[in-house]
N, C-alpha and C positions, 0 to 999 in steps of 0.2 A: 753778303750781309755781314756786318761787323759783329764779332763774337762778344759774349758777355765779358770774357777776360779782357778783351781789348777796350771795352767800354769802361771797365773798372780802372784800367791803367791810364786811360785818358783823363778820368776824373782825378786820379791820384797825381798825375803829372801837373794838372792845373793847380791843385792845392800845394804841391811842393814848390811852386813858384812863390808862394806866400810864406812857407815855413819849411825848414829842414829838420825840425825837432821831432822826436818820437812822442807819442801820446799813449801811455800804457793803459789808461782808463777811458772807456767809451761810455756814454750815457744816452739813453733814449727817454725823452720826456713825453708822457702821455697827456690825455685830455685834462685840461684844467691844472696841469702840473708844471707849467713853464716857469714858474717863479723860482724854482731851484737854480735856474740859470743866473739869477741875481747874486747867488752865493759864489759864483765863479769869478775869479780875477781875470777878466777877459783880455786876451792879447789882440784878437781880431775875430770877426765873424763874417761868414759868407752866406749870401742868399742862395737858397737851393737853385733858383732860376739861373744863377751865374755859373754853376758847376756843371761841366759837361755831363750829359746823360742822367743827371739827377731828376727824379720825379718832382712834381710840385705839390705841396700840401694844400688840400682844398677844404680842410675841416676848420670850422670856427675854433679859435683859441690856439691853433697850431701855427706858430709864427713863420715857420719855413726858413730857419737859419741854422747853419752849422757853426757852433761856437768853439773857439780854441782858447784855452787859458789854464789856470791853476785852481784846483779845489783841494783844500786840506794839504797843500804843499805838493800835490801831484799834478803832472800835466794831464789834462783831460780834453777830450773832444766830445761835445754834446749836441745831440739833435734836438732842437727846439721845434718839435713837430715831427710826427711820423706819418707813415703811409698805411692805408688799409685796403683790404680786398674790396670793400663796398664802394670805394672811390673809383673802381674800375681798373685798378692796377693789377698786373700779374704778380705771382709769387716772386718771380725774379726781380721785379721792380721794387717790391716791398722790402726785400732784403739787400738791395743794392748798396745802401749806406753801410750796412754791417760788413759787407765785403770790402768796401773802401776803408773802413776803420781798421781792419786787419792790416792793410798795407801801410797804414799810418802808425803802426806800432801797438795797437790795442791788444792787450792780453786779457783784460777783464772787462766785461760788459755789464753795466747796471741798467736794468730796464724797469720803468715805472708805468703804471696804467691806472685808470679809473675802472671800476667793475661793479657788478651787481652781486650782492651777497645771497647765496643759496643756503648756506649753513645757518640753522636757526640760532646758533650760539653767537653769530656775528651781528653787529649793529652798524648803522650808518656812521661813517667817520672812522671806523676801525682801520688799522694798518694790518695787512696780511703779507707775511713773508712767503713767497711762492716756493713750494717744496716740490711740486710736480705739475704736469700739464696734460690736457687731453686735446687732441687736434680734431675738431669737427668742422674745419674749413674745407671747402671742396678743392683741395690741392695740397702740394708740398713744394717748397722752394728747391728741393733736390731733384725733382723730376726733370728729365732731360739729360744731355751729355754731362758726364762728371769730369771736372777738372782735377786730376790727381794732385796737382800742386796745391789745391785748396783743401782737399780732404779726401777721406775714404769714400768709395762708392756706397758702402753700407755702414754709416756711422752708428755706434751704439748709443742709445738714449736712456740707459739705466740711471744716469745721474745728470739730467739736463740742467739742474740748478746746483751749484757747488755747495756741498755739505760743509766745507771749510768756511765759506763766507757766511752761510746760514748761521753757523755757530758764533761767528764774530758779531753778526747783526743781533742775535738774541742776547749776547753779553752787553752790547752797546745799549739796547733797549732797557735791560735790567739796570745798568748803571745810571741811566737817565730817567728811571722810573716811568717808562713809557710802556703801556700795554700793547702787545702785538699778538696777532693770530698767526697761524701757520697752516697752509693748506694747498689745495689743488685748483689750478686755473683751467677753465675750459674756454676755448675760442670758437665762436660761431660767426657766420659771415656778416650779420647785420644787413642794413643799418637799423631795421626795426628791432625793438626790444622783443623779448620772447613772450609766448603765451603761458598761461598757468600750467597747461599740460606739458609744455616744453620744460618749464622750470622743474616740475615733478620728475620728468625723465632725467634731466641733468643731475639732479640731486641723487637719484637712484644709481646713476653711473659712477658716483663718487666725487663729483665736483663740489667745491666749497664756494667758488665764485665764478662768474661768467663775464666774458668781455668779447671784444671784436678785434683783438690785436695780439701782439707779444709772441704767440706761438711760432709764426714763421721766422721771426728774428732769432729766436732761441734755437730753432732747428739749424739755421745757417751758422750760428755762432758755435754750436757743438760740432758741426761738420768741419769747421775750420780750426778747431782746437782752442776756442776762446772760452775762458771761464765765465760763468753767468751768475749774476745775482738779480733777483726780481722782487719788486714790492708792488702791491696793489692797495689802493684806497677804496674801501667799500662805500660807494656813493648812494646806493639805494638797496632796499630789502626786497628780495624776490621770493617772498613766501606765498605760495599759491592760495592759501586759505584766507589771507588777509591782504591780498595784492592791491596796491593803489597805483593809479597812473602817475608817471613821473616825467618831467620835462628836462631837456638838456640844460636849461638854466639852473634847475635845482641840483642836477648832477655836478655842474661846475661850482656852484656855491658850496656844496659839501666838500669837494676836492680842495677848494681854496682854504676852507676852515681846517682841514686835516693836514694840509701840506706842511706846516711848520714841524709837525711830528716826524713826517717822512724825511724832511730835509735834515733834521738833527741826526736821525739814524744814518742816512745816506752819507753825510759828511764824515761822521765818525767811522763808518765802515771803510770809506776811502782812505782815511788817515791810518787805519790799521792794516791795510793791505800789504 
C-alpha cells in the first residue's frame, strides 16, 4: 500500500510540472466564500480531479480547484472548496491538501468558514477572528504512524491560531472601520445542524460558533509548523430559546453578503505578513 508521504510527493511532483515557484501563503475557502478567489491575480488553476490522490469536493458552492497566483503582492495557493468528514472522507484525506501546501512553500495558512453563532452577542453577518478551537469530530488527522519529517508525534496546541496575525487582523479591521468578533470555534461532524439541547451544551463548553470543518486542517498545520489565521462568517443564530429553521440557501446568502468585509480583512492581513 502506498504511504501517505508517497501520495503527498506524487501530488507535489505533478504540481511542480506546472510551477517551480514557492507559495508562502495558503488559503482555504469555505462554504459560500469562494469569491475571494476573484481577488487573486491567477497564474493558473488545477481541478482537484486532475491532481494525483486529491479528494473531490462534493459540496454545493465548493468549486474544487487549486488556484495559484498573487494576492496583495504575495504568491498564494488557494483551495476553492474543502473537504469534510460528513462527505465520507477520512481525516488524512481532509488534511491532504494542507500537507501538499507545506511542500509548495506555504508558511502561513489562512482558513475561512461559514458557521452558526452560539454567543448571544453575535449577529448574522458578523466576522469572527478565530482565537481557539474545540475538536468534537470523531477523530484526529494525526492518528496513525507519525512522519517525523512532517512534525512532532505530540504537537503542542496552546496557540493553534497565531496571536501575531490576530493582532494584525484586529488592526486592519480598526483601520477599515469594520466590526469583528473574536472567539472559539467548535467542530461537529454534521451534516445535520444541531438541536437546541446541543447548542446549549456547546455554549456551556465555551464555544462561540459552531461548524463542520477547519479543526482538522488547523491540527495538521500546527503539526507541520505552519502559522494559522482563521476567520468565520456567522451565517445563522443558534440561540436555543429563539431557534428558527435555516436552509443552506440562506446560509450561502448571508455568506455572500458578508464576504466583502472578510475579503478586505484577508487581503490586508496578507499584505502585512
